[in-house]
N, C-alpha and C positions, 0 to 999 in steps of 0.2 A: 575502338574508342580507346582502349586499355594499350593499343598499338600505338597511335599517335601521341598519348601521354607518355608512354614508355621513351618513345623516339625523340621526344622534345625536352626528356629529362636526360637523356643520353647526349644530345646534342649541346645543353647547358651544360652538362659536367665536363666534355671535351674542350667547352669555350672556356671554362673556369680552369681546368689543368693546362691549356696553351697560355692564359694569362700569368699563370704561377709561374710557371718556367720560360716566360718572359717571351714565349711565341717565338723564340731565335733559334740561333746555331748550336752546333755541338758544343763550341767555347762556351755560350751562353748557359750553356744546359749544367757544362761543369762548372761555372762561376757559381750557378743558383745553388748548386749541392755544395759549393764549399761554405756559400751563407748558411745553408742549412746546417750545416757542420759546427759552423761558428754559434751560430743560435744555440744550439745543444751544448757545446763544449762550456758556453758563457751565461747559460740560463735566461738567453732573451726571449721574451715574450711581446708581442705587439697586439695593441688592441684592436687591431681592424685591417684588412688587407691593404688600405689605404696605406698607414704608416706602414705596415713592413714593406710594402713596395718603394716607399720614401728611403728607408733605412738599406735595402737593398741595394737601390741606385747609389749610394754613399758608400755602402762596403765595396761594390763594384768598381767606383770610382778612386779609392783609396789603394782597394790591391792592386791595379792597372796603374795606379803612379808610383808605388812602392816597386813595382815588378820593372818599371821603365827606368827607374833611378839605378835598380840594381843592375840592370843589363848597360847602361852606361857605366857604371865605375866597378864592372869586373875585372877582375886582375889579369894581365897579361899574360 
């Protein structure tokens, strides 16, 4: 029984980790790392994982928009 319980806990933990890292590419993991650094730098705390995920999506969209604009307006 303990073996099944341990396995279930490990599966659940891995699933949560996959959700937290957005379960995506290295680029997504890099962006999530930037988000966590932003949270630390500015003392951001969110009430639950749902709000944190919403804030992460906003952060990601904003960073991508800024980087796109910077690329378009690079000095020649």
